[in-house]
C-alpha positions in Angstrom: -0.1 0.0 0.1 1.4 3.2 -1.0 0.4 5.9 1.6 -0.6 9.5 -0.1 1.3 12.2 2.1 -1.2 15.0 1.2 -2.5 17.0 4.3 -6.1 16.6 3.3 -5.6 12.5 3.1 -8.5 11.1 5.2 -7.3 9.7 8.7 -4.2 11.8 9.0 -3.7 12.8 12.6 -1.2 15.5 13.8 0.3 16.6 17.0 -1.4 19.4 19.2 0.2 21.8 21.1 3.1 21.1 23.6 1.6 20.7 27.0 5.0 19.6 28.9 8.6 19.8 28.5 11.1 17.7 30.4 15.0 17.6 30.1 17.6 14.9 31.0 21.1 15.7 30.1 21.2 15.5 26.4 17.5 14.3 25.7 14.6 16.6 25.7 10.9 15.3 25.9 8.0 17.5 24.5 4.4 16.2 25.3 1.5 17.6 23.5 -2.0 17.8 24.7 -3.1 14.8 22.6 -0.3 12.6 24.1 2.2 13.0 21.2 5.8 12.7 22.5 8.9 14.2 20.6 12.0 12.9 22.3 14.7 15.0 20.9 18.5 13.8 21.6 21.6 15.8 20.9 24.0 12.8 19.8 26.7 15.3 18.4 26.9 18.9 17.5 26.0 18.1 14.0 23.8 15.2 14.8 20.1 15.3 16.5 17.9 12.5 16.9 14.0 13.1 16.6 11.9 10.3 17.7 8.0 10.5 18.1 5.4 8.4 20.0 1.6 8.7 19.6 0.7 6.8 22.5 2.5 8.8 25.3 4.8 5.8 25.5 7.9 4.9 23.5 8.7 1.4 22.2 11.9 -0.4 23.6 14.9 1.6 22.0 16.7 -1.0 20.0 18.4 -0.7 16.6 20.2 -3.2 14.2 21.3 0.0 12.2 22.9 2.1 14.8 26.5 0.6 15.9 27.4 0.5 19.7 31.0 2.4 18.7 29.2 5.4 17.2 30.5 8.7 18.5 28.7 10.6 21.0 29.1 14.1 22.8 29.3 17.8 21.8 31.1 20.8 22.6 28.2 23.1 23.3 24.4 22.6 24.3 22.2 25.4 25.3 18.3 25.1 25.6 16.0 28.4 25.7 12.7 29.4 24.9 10.6 32.4 23.5 6.9 32.8 23.2 6.5 30.5 20.1 9.4 28.2 20.4 11.8 25.9 22.3 15.3 26.6 21.0 18.1 23.9 21.2 21.6 25.3 20.3 25.0 23.4 19.6 28.1 24.6 18.0 27.0 23.5 14.8 23.0 23.7 14.8 20.2 25.8 15.9 17.0 23.6 16.3 13.5 25.3 16.9 10.5 23.4 18.2 7.4 25.2 17.4 5.0 25.1 20.7 1.7 25.2 18.9 2.4 22.3 16.5 5.6 20.3 17.3 7.1 21.4 13.9 10.7 21.7 13.7 13.2 24.0 11.7 17.1 23.8 11.8 19.7 26.5 11.3 23.5 26.7 10.8 24.7 27.9 14.0 27.5 29.9 12.6 25.8 32.1 9.8 22.0 31.4 11.1 20.8 30.4 7.8 17.6 27.9 7.6 19.0 24.3 6.7 15.7 22.4 6.7 12.2 22.8 8.2 9.0 20.8 8.6 6.1 21.5 6.0 3.3 19.7 8.3 5.9 17.7 10.1 5.3 14.6 12.0 1.7 13.1 11.2 0.2 9.6 11.3 -2.7 7.3 10.2 -3.9 4.6 12.2 -3.5 1.1 10.5 -6.7 -0.9 11.4 -5.4 -3.9 9.4 -2.0 -4.6 11.3 -2.5 -2.2 13.9 -0.3 0.6 15.2 0.4 3.7 13.1 1.6 4.5 9.5 4.2 7.3 10.4 5.0 10.2 8.5 7.2 13.1 8.2 7.0 16.0 5.5 9.6 18.7 5.0 9.8 21.8 2.8 11.7 21.2 -0.3 13.8 24.3 -1.3 13.7 25.5 -5.0 17.4 24.7 -5.6 17.5 21.3 -3.5 18.8 18.2 -4.6 18.9 14.7 -3.1 21.3 11.7 -3.2 21.8 8.4 -1.6 19.2 5.4 -0.7 21.7 2.7 -1.7 21.5 0.7 -4.9 18.5 2.4 -6.6 19.1 2.2 -10.4 18.4 5.6 -11.1 20.5 8.8 -11.7 22.7 10.1 -8.8 20.4 13.1 -8.0 16.9 11.9 -7.1 15.1 15.0 -7.1 11.5 14.4 -8.5 11.4 10.7 -7.7 9.7 8.4 -5.3 11.0 5.2 -3.8 10.4 2.2 -1.9 12.6 0.4 0.6 11.7 -3.4 0.7 14.5 -5.7 0.1 13.4 -7.6 -3.1 14.9 -10.3 -5.2 14.9 -8.5 -8.5 16.2 -10.9 -11.3 17.1 -8.9 -14.5 15.9 -5.7 -12.7 15.9 -2.5 -15.2 16.5 1.1 -14.8 14.2 2.9 -12.4 13.0 -0.7 -10.8 12.0 -0.3 -7.5 12.5 -1.7 -4.9 15.4 -4.0 -5.3 18.0 -5.8 -3.1 18.7 -3.2 -0.3 17.0 -1.0 2.1 19.3 1.9 3.1 16.8 4.7 4.4 19.4 7.3 4.3 19.7 10.4 2.2 21.8 13.7 1.9 20.6 16.9 0.4 22.2 19.8 -1.0 20.7 23.3 -0.6 22.6 26.7 -1.0 25.8 25.1 -0.7 24.9 23.5 2.7 24.6 19.6 3.0 22.6 17.8 5.6 21.4 14.1 5.8 18.5 12.3 7.2 18.6 8.6 8.3 15.1 7.2 8.9 15.9 4.5 11.3 12.7 2.2 10.8 13.0 -1.3 9.3 9.6 -1.7 8.0 8.6 -0.6 4.4 9.6 3.0 4.1 8.9 5.4 1.3 10.4 8.5 0.1 9.2 11.3 -2.0 11.7 13.9 -3.4 9.4 16.6 -4.3 7.5 14.2 -7.1 3.8 14.5 -5.5 4.5 18.1 -4.6 7.2 20.3 -5.9 7.8 21.8 -2.8 7.5 19.0 -0.3 9.8 16.2 0.4 8.6 13.4 2.8 9.3 9.9 3.9 7.0 7.5 5.7 6.7 4.1 7.1 4.2 1.3 7.2 4.4 0.9 10.8 7.1 1.5 13.9 8.2 4.7 15.0 8.9 8.1 13.2 12.6 7.8 14.3 15.1 9.9 12.4 18.4 11.4 12.7 19.1 14.9 11.2 23.1 15.1 10.2 24.6 18.3 9.4 27.8 19.1 7.2 27.7 21.5 5.6 30.2 19.4 3.5 28.6 16.6 1.9 31.5 14.2 2.6 31.2 15.2 6.4 27.7 14.1 6.5 28.3 10.6 4.9 31.2 10.4 7.2 29.1 11.0 10.4 26.4 8.8 9.0 28.8 6.1 8.5 30.1 6.6 12.0 26.6 6.4 13.4 25.7 3.0 11.5 29.2 1.6 11.6 32.5 1.3 9.6 33.6 -2.0 8.6 34.9 -3.9 11.9 38.2 -4.7 10.0 40.2 -4.1 6.7 39.6 -6.8 4.2 42.6 -8.9 3.4 44.3 -7.5 0.5 43.4 -10.5 -1.6 39.7 -9.5 -1.4 40.4 -6.3 -3.3 42.0 -8.2 -6.1 40.3 -9.5 -9.2 37.7 -12.3 -8.5 36.1 -14.8 -11.1 32.7 -16.5 -10.7 29.8 -18.2 -12.6 26.9 -20.2 -11.9 28.4 -22.7 -11.7 32.0 -24.1 -11.9 31.9 -27.7 -11.5 33.3 -30.3 -11.4 36.6 -29.9 -9.8 38.2 -30.3 -13.5 36.4 -27.3 -14.7 37.5 -25.2 -11.7 41.2 -26.1 -12.1 40.8 -25.7 -15.9 39.5 -21.7 -15.3 42.1 -21.2 -12.7 45.0 -22.7 -15.0 43.8 -20.5 -17.9 44.0 -17.5 -15.8 47.9 -18.3 -15.0 48.6 -19.4 -18.5 47.2 -16.1 -19.9 49.0 -14.1 -17.0 45.6 -12.4 -16.3 46.0 -11.6 -12.3 43.2 -13.1 -10.4 43.0 -13.9 -6.6 39.8 -15.8 -6.0 37.6 -18.3 -7.5 34.0 -18.9 -6.5 31.8 -22.0 -6.2 28.2 -21.3 -6.6 25.2 -23.8 -5.5 26.5 -26.8 -7.7 29.2 -27.5 -5.2 26.8 -28.8 -2.7 25.0 -32.1 -2.1 21.6 -31.5 -3.3 21.9 -27.6 -2.6 22.5 -28.6 0.9 24.3 -25.7 2.7 27.4 -26.8 4.6 27.7 -29.9 2.2 29.8 -31.1 -0.7 28.7 -33.0 -3.9 31.6 -35.9 -3.5 30.9 -36.8 -7.3 31.9 -33.2 -8.6 34.3 -32.6 -5.8 35.7 -35.9 -4.0 38.3 -34.1 -1.8 37.4 -30.5 -1.4 40.2 -30.0 1.3 42.7 -31.0 -1.4 41.5 -29.0 -4.0 41.0 -26.0 -1.9 45.0 -26.5 -0.7 46.0 -26.7 -4.4 44.1 -23.8 -5.7 45.8 -21.8 -2.6 49.1 -23.1 -3.8 48.7 -21.5 -7.1 47.2 -18.3 -5.6 43.6 -18.7 -5.7 41.2 -18.2 -2.6 38.2 -20.3 -2.9 34.9 -18.5 -1.8 31.6 -20.6 -1.5 28.0 -19.6 -1.5 25.8 -20.2 1.3 21.9 -19.5 1.3 19.6 -19.3 4.0 17.1 -21.8 3.1 17.7 -25.1 5.0 16.3 -28.3 3.0 13.7 -30.2 4.9 15.6 -33.3 5.3 15.7 -35.3 8.7 18.7 -37.0 7.4 20.6 -33.8 7.1 22.3 -32.8 10.1 21.9 -29.0 9.9 18.2 -29.4 9.3 17.7 -31.9 12.2 19.9 -29.7 14.7 17.7 -26.3 13.9 14.5 -28.4 14.1 15.3 -29.7 17.4 16.4 -26.3 18.9 13.5 -24.5 17.4 15.8 -22.2 15.5 13.6 -21.9 12.4 11.1 -19.0 11.7 7.2 -19.7 12.3 4.0 -18.5 10.7 1.9 -16.6 13.2 -0.1 -19.6 14.5 2.6 -21.8 15.0 3.8 -23.7 11.9 7.1 -23.3 10.7 7.6 -20.9 7.5 8.1 -23.3 4.6 9.1 -22.1 1.1 10.6 -23.4 -2.0 14.3 -22.3 -2.9 16.9 -24.3 -4.7 17.0 -27.5 -2.6 13.3 -27.8 -2.9 11.1 -26.8 0.3 13.0 -25.4 3.0 12.8 -23.8 6.3 14.7 -20.7 7.4 16.7 -19.9 10.2 15.6 -16.8 12.2 18.8 -14.8 12.4 17.3 -12.3 14.6 17.5 -14.7 17.5 21.0 -14.3 19.1 21.2 -18.2 19.7 20.5 -18.7 16.1 23.3 -16.6 15.0 25.6 -18.1 17.3 24.6 -21.6 16.3 24.9 -20.3 12.4 28.3 -19.0 12.9 29.4 -22.6 14.3 28.6 -24.3 11.2 31.6 -22.6 9.5 34.1 -24.4 11.3 34.6 -27.4 8.7 34.5 -25.0 5.7 36.8 -22.5 6.9 39.0 -24.1 9.6 39.2 -27.8 8.2 38.8 -27.3 4.4 40.5 -23.8 4.1 37.8 -22.0 2.3 38.5 -18.4 2.6 35.4 -16.3 1.9 31.6 -16.9 2.0 28.9 -15.4 -0.3 25.6 -15.0 1.1 22.7 -15.1 -1.6 19.0 -15.4 -1.6 18.8 -13.5 1.7 16.4 -10.9 1.0 14.9 -13.6 1.8 13.9 -15.0 -1.7 11.5 -17.5 -2.1 10.3 -19.2 -5.2 6.7 -19.5 -6.5 5.0 -17.0 -4.3 3.7 -13.8 -5.6 5.6 -11.4 -3.2 9.1 -13.7 -3.7 9.6 -13.8 0.1 8.0 -14.4 3.5 4.2 -13.8 4.2 3.6 -10.6 6.6 2.7 -12.8 9.4 6.1 -14.8 10.0 7.3 -14.2 13.7 10.8 -13.3 14.5 12.8 -12.7 17.7 14.4 -9.7 16.9 16.8 -9.5 19.7 14.3 -10.2 22.2 11.6 -7.5 20.7 9.2 -10.1 18.9 7.6 -9.0 15.8 6.2 -9.9 12.6 8.0 -10.1 9.1 6.7 -6.7 8.2 9.3 -5.3 10.7 11.9 -7.9 10.1 12.0 -8.3 6.5 14.7 -5.3 5.7 17.1 -6.8 8.2 17.0 -10.5 7.6 19.7 -10.5 5.2 21.9 -8.2 7.2 21.4 -10.4 10.4 22.4 -13.6 8.3 25.5 -11.7 7.0 26.4 -10.8 10.7 26.2 -14.3 11.7 28.3 -15.4 8.7 30.9 -12.8 9.5 31.1 -14.0 13.0 31.7 -17.5 12.1 34.4 -16.5 9.5 36.1 -14.1 12.0 36.0 -17.2 14.6 37.4 -20.0 12.3 39.5 -17.8 9.8 41.6 -16.2 12.8 44.4 -15.3 12.9 43.2 -14.0 9.1 40.6 -11.7 8.5 37.0 -12.7 7.3 35.7 -12.0 3.8 31.8 -11.9 3.4 29.7 -10.8 0.6 26.0 -10.3 0.8 23.1 -9.5 -1.7 20.7 -8.3 0.7 21.4 -5.1 3.1 20.1 -2.7 5.8 21.8 0.4 7.1 24.9 -1.0 9.1 25.4 -4.1 7.0 28.8 -2.3 5.8 30.1 -3.3 9.3 30.2 -6.9 8.6 30.5 -7.6 4.8 31.2 -6.4 1.2 28.0 -6.6 -1.3 27.4 -6.6 -4.9 24.2 -5.2 -6.8 22.5 -8.4 -7.6 21.2 -10.1 -10.9 21.9 -7.6 -13.5 21.8 -8.1 -17.4 24.7 -7.9 -20.0 23.4 -4.6 -21.5 24.9 -1.3 -22.0 22.1 0.0 -20.0 23.2 -2.1 -17.0 26.7 -0.9 -17.5 25.4 2.8 -16.8 23.2 1.1 -13.8 26.3 -0.4 -12.4 28.2 2.8 -12.2 25.6 4.8 -10.6 24.8 2.2 -8.2 28.3 2.0 -7.1 28.5 5.6 -6.4 25.3 5.7 -4.7 26.2 2.8 -2.4 29.4 4.5 -1.6 27.6 8.1 -0.5 25.2 5.8 1.5 28.1 4.4 3.7 28.6 1.2 1.9 32.1 1.6 -0.1 33.0 -2.1 -0.6 30.6 -2.8 -3.3 30.6 -3.8 -6.9 28.4 -5.2 -9.8 28.5 -8.7 -11.6 31.0 -7.5 -14.2 29.8 -8.2 -17.8 26.2 -8.9 -16.6 24.7 -11.7 -14.8 21.6 -12.8 -17.2 22.3 -13.0 -20.8 25.5 -12.6 -22.8 27.8 -9.6 -23.4 29.4 -8.8 -26.8 33.3 -8.5 -26.4 33.1 -4.7 -26.7 30.5 -4.5 -23.7 32.5 -7.0 -21.6 35.9 -5.0 -22.1 34.3 -1.7 -21.3 32.5 -3.3 -18.2 36.1 -4.5 -16.9 37.3 -1.1 -17.5 34.8 0.3 -14.9 34.7 -2.8 -12.6 38.5 -2.4 -11.8 37.8 0.9 -10.0 34.9 -0.4 -8.1 36.1 -1.5 -4.6 34.6 -5.1 -5.2 35.8 -6.5 -8.5 34.3 -9.5 -9.7 32.9 -11.1 -12.9 29.7 -13.3 -12.4 27.5 -14.8 -14.8 24.4 -17.2 -14.8 26.1 -19.5 -17.5 23.0 -20.0 -19.3 24.0 -17.9 -22.2 27.5 -18.9 -22.7 30.8 -18.5 -20.9 32.2 -15.2 -19.4 35.7 -15.6 -18.8 38.0 -12.9 -20.3 39.5 -15.0 -22.9 36.2 -16.3 -24.5 35.8 -13.0 -26.6 38.9 -13.1 -28.5 42.6 -12.0 -28.4 41.9 -8.2 -28.5 39.4 -8.4 -25.6 41.7 -10.6 -23.7 44.6 -8.1 -24.2 42.4 -5.2 -23.0 41.1 -7.1 -19.9 44.7 -8.1 -19.0 45.7 -4.6 -19.3 43.1 -3.1 -17.0 43.1 -6.0 -14.3 47.0 -5.4 -14.2 46.1 -1.5 -13.7 43.9 -2.6 -10.6 46.7 -4.6 -9.3 49.2 -2.0 -9.7 47.1 0.5 -7.8 46.3 -2.1 -4.9 48.3 0.3 -2.5 46.2 3.4 -3.6 43.1 1.4 -3.0 43.9 -0.3 0.3 44.9 3.4 1.5 41.6 4.6 0.4 40.0 1.7 2.3 42.1 2.6 5.4 40.6 6.0 5.3 37.0 4.7 4.8 37.2 2.5 7.8 38.8 5.2 10.0 37.1 8.3 9.0 34.2 7.1 7.1 35.4 8.5 3.8 33.8 7.1 0.6 36.1 5.3 -1.6 34.2 6.4 -4.6 33.1 10.0 -4.7 30.4 11.1 -7.2 31.4 14.5 -8.6 28.9 16.1 -6.2 30.5 14.6 -3.3 33.9 15.8 -4.7 32.9 19.3 -5.1 29.5 20.4 -4.1 30.3 24.0 -4.5 30.3 23.5 -8.3 26.6 23.4 -9.3 27.5 21.7 -12.6 28.3 18.5 -10.4 24.9 18.3 -8.9 23.5 16.4 -11.7 26.5 14.3 -13.1 26.1 10.5 -12.8 28.7 9.1 -15.4 32.1 10.6 -13.8 33.4 9.8 -10.5 36.7 10.3 -8.3 38.4 6.9 -7.1 39.8 7.6 -3.6 40.6 11.2 -3.6 43.1 11.8 -6.5 42.0 9.6 -9.6 38.9 10.8 -12.0 37.4 8.1 -13.7 34.7 8.4 -16.5 33.6 5.0 -18.2 32.6 4.6 -21.6 28.9 3.7 -21.5 28.0 3.3 -25.2 28.7 1.0 -28.1 31.2 1.8 -30.9 32.4 4.6 -28.9 36.0 6.3 -29.8 35.7 8.6 -27.0 33.2 10.8 -25.0 32.3 14.2 -23.8 32.9 14.2 -20.1 33.0 17.0 -17.1 36.2 17.7 -15.5 35.9 19.0 -12.1 37.5 22.2 -11.0 41.4 22.1 -10.7 44.1 20.9 -12.7 44.1 17.5 -13.9 46.5 15.2 -15.8 45.6 12.6 -18.7 46.6 9.2 -17.1 47.7 8.0 -20.5 49.4 10.9 -22.3 50.2 13.2 -19.2 48.4 16.2 -21.0 47.3 18.8 -18.7 43.7 19.8 -18.3 42.1 22.7 -16.7 38.7 21.6 -15.1 35.5 23.3 -14.5 34.2 22.4 -18.0 32.8 19.8 -20.3 35.5 18.4 -23.0 35.7 15.6 -25.5 38.1 12.8 -24.6 39.6 10.3 -27.1 39.0 6.6 -25.6 39.2 3.8 -28.1 38.4 0.3 -26.9 41.7 -0.2 -25.3 41.4 3.0 -23.2 39.2 5.1 -21.0 39.2 8.3 -19.7 41.1 8.5 -16.5 42.8 11.6 -15.0 45.1 12.4 -12.1 44.4 15.3 -9.6 47.6 17.6 -9.9 49.9 17.2 -6.9 49.0 13.7 -6.3 51.4 10.8 -5.3 50.1 7.6 -6.6 51.8 4.6 -5.3 51.9 1.4 -7.5 53.1 -2.4 -7.1 54.8 -4.1 -9.7 52.2 -6.4 -11.6 51.8 -9.8 -9.9 49.4 -12.5 -10.6 47.8 -12.5 -7.3 48.3 -10.7 -4.0 51.7 -11.0 -2.5 52.8 -13.5 -5.1 56.2 -11.5 -5.0 58.2 -9.9 -2.4 59.4 -6.6 -4.1 62.5 -4.6 -3.9 60.8 -1.2 -4.5 57.5 0.3 -5.4 56.7 3.3 -7.8 55.4 6.7 -6.6 54.0 8.7 -9.5 54.3 12.2 -8.4 52.4 15.1 -10.3 53.7 18.4 -10.1 51.3 21.4 -8.7 52.2 25.1 -8.3 50.9 25.1 -4.7 50.5 22.3 -1.8 48.9 18.8 -1.9 48.8 15.9 0.5 48.6 12.1 -0.3 49.0 9.1 1.8 50.1 5.6 1.5 48.9 2.9 4.1 50.4 -0.5 4.3 50.4 -3.4 6.8 51.0 -7.2 6.5 47.9 -7.4 4.1 46.1 -9.9 6.4 45.7 -10.5 10.2 44.9 -7.9 12.9 48.7 -6.8 14.0 47.8 -3.5 12.5 45.2 -2.8 15.2 48.4 -3.0 17.7 50.1 -0.4 15.8 52.0 -2.6 13.3 51.0 -0.7 10.2 52.7 2.0 8.1 51.4 5.4 7.3 53.2 7.6 5.1 51.9 11.2 4.6 53.4 12.8 1.4 53.3 16.5 0.9 54.2 18.3 -2.0 55.0 22.2 -2.6 55.4 23.3 -6.2 56.8 26.5 -7.4 58.1 28.1 -11.1 61.5 26.6 -10.4 60.9 24.5 -7.4 59.6 21.2 -6.3 59.6 19.6 -3.0 58.2 16.2 -1.8 58.1 15.6 2.0 57.6 12.4 3.7 56.2 11.9 7.3 55.8 8.0 8.8 53.6 6.7 11.5 53.4 3.0 12.7 55.6 0.4 13.5 55.3 -1.8 10.2 58.3 -2.1 7.9 57.2 -3.3 4.4 59.6 -5.7 2.7 60.4 -3.3 -0.2 63.5 -1.1 0.5 63.2 1.7 -2.1 61.0 4.1 -3.9 60.9 4.5 -7.8 59.8 8.1 -7.8 58.6 9.3 -11.3 58.0 13.2 -11.4 55.5 14.2 -14.0 55.3 17.5 -15.8 57.8 19.3 -14.0 57.7 22.8 -15.6 61.5 23.6 -15.2 64.7 21.9 -15.9 66.3 20.4 -13.2 69.8 21.9 -12.1 70.0 20.4 -8.5 68.6 17.4 -6.7 68.9 17.5 -2.6 67.7 14.2 -0.8 67.6 15.0 3.1 69.6 18.4 2.4 72.3 16.2 0.7 73.0 17.0 -3.1 73.1 14.0 -5.4 74.4 13.3 -8.7 71.5 13.4 -11.5 73.7 13.5 -14.5 71.9 10.4 -15.9 68.5 12.5 -15.7 69.6 15.4 -18.0 68.8 13.8 -21.4 66.0 11.7 -20.5 62.3 12.7 -20.9 61.1 10.7 -17.9 62.4 12.2 -14.5 62.8 9.5 -12.2 65.1 8.4 -9.2 65.3 5.3 -6.9 66.1 6.2 -3.2 65.8 4.8 0.2 61.9 4.7 1.2 62.7 6.5 4.4 63.8 9.6 3.0 62.2 12.7 4.9 62.7 15.4 1.7 63.6 15.7 -1.8 64.2 19.1 -3.1 64.1 19.6 -7.0 65.5 23.2 -8.2 65.6 24.8 -11.6 67.0 28.0 -10.5 
């Protein structure tokens, strides 16, 4: 049921005038004459929580979305009132609560400008079918306001004028504008008058968002049950809004192992063992780097989770070890549907312990999935999660599987109209019993959480690697994700690009698409263009259904194979850059991919750009999204950029044509950047390096870059055994200085940096390293200016005077 938000909607109820006001440290309670309560909590100077009750009493305050590690505390808090308003002031925000209507307006505490205000604000409608309320919030949409976020919606990055629904849904072969699909992330950011704010509507029922579609001057959000409970997050920079939201809902608990950032190959399905070995051998023979091979449902005995088909895989432990010896980590799929079979240990144990979901009147929830008729564990129950995590002992600890892929966990059920559980299925919800209407959107998240803890336990001292298809806000704490069952079309290449950007600005950076498309078969040109995009996503995996043909890099002919190898090698060269971006993400909440609006919100030209994005904070990428293209027009953000291929200098702030034949794509490097690169290897840590490369790009001015490193797996980095190198460049007309500062106790194997200086505007007359002049005569007649020096240098001074 879609609920219209119009004020005149029959049955809508509204708060009356405030009757009482109470304060408890950082929390205020406003009670109206008709017993509506607004609980307002100052979380941080820039984060305020608004929670409403229509009954005079709040539900138990429990959330899967909010992490226990979220930052709290503020620098300043003052509460005052005048004749018409209560006024809450922090160092960043001024919040005014209107006494007569409970309507809220928020202002910048520095310049006193309005940021956001309620239209009619909180209102509700009683649900006679289910009980409780349909809760609603409406806010005034400013004329120039734009909206972003909501996770994996397959639409343009800017959501102005659109309406969405959050209900995690198995959406095989979805298309542009399909809604809903696999994830429910009820968080958006907005930009108005160069000020950015965010709203996280922490409600796991089916939620709806209207960004000025129904009425041009109103944006609204509502839920089919539960509380009106939202967090207002102020920037004013969009990147700070996203970082604060990520802090609130959680950063990944650990860095991924570096191999998880390599190139991965998957298909439904690689079997038997000889087929797996043939695929992995071809990668090595053709020297296309690859770190992981995936086993889909056909590795199991009759699709029973945690079993092996001994005809196809007679000795999985031996096979997994042999693959590992050749540099391949094995990742296996695990679904939530447990086959109804009393001879199947996993089923029998869960049945005996009463761990399966039940219908309202007592029978178990039964549904058909790949194994046939199945029951489904209730992952919202702590004992079930603990039991589930223990099931991974054999897979991970004994057989040696390195990663687990959770699929079908929306949860997906075949041959039923709504593709999932009926509304009346009951869940424990960590001691807050509820129906599936409330638990549906977190079911996959809690499965992924239980899987994560299983891998963490049995992979120790190595780091876990988990992938999930379904997610709610906060799932990024446990797992990576992909965008589900897409199609091998040019439209889906565009969709994959915008989805990855939107996921990153929704706090979930470890994301990617099924490269090449899951359904149907790509032509070689499309596959090559998709690889070019996919190597710049944090999660990089080819995956296909196999129904329409093979989709390995070598099946499209030598030309495409060579292009794939070239771009996969670029990904492996840039692994230290990506690893550093990941370190920034888990420490600061900084998105790994940045839509142009996130990179430079002050430039209005970026507010509607969907194609271009910034990878990390120094590399600009623009995929080719059309067939037969020899290049494209793209927008270059403000500043000076260097063409990755030619070193051509480009001044941004404008659109321009960029040549890009099939073996190329538009890539630019920000001036002043220091880009670290590994030598090409066939899998992570295949080789021990003597040196790595630093590509240093000239800037007339100052710029900072970083390089993070550690053992690439394990947890020693949490004990200080990491290396964080900060590079500062200072450029002038006839002078260039590169300085380095190092933190941490880790010492990488390589001893030297090969430093390549790009686009120096002067002829070098002297080079000093740590105040000692060196001989550079060998550089005088070379076009490329580069030096090899000890990695522990403090300062390099190039002079042209």
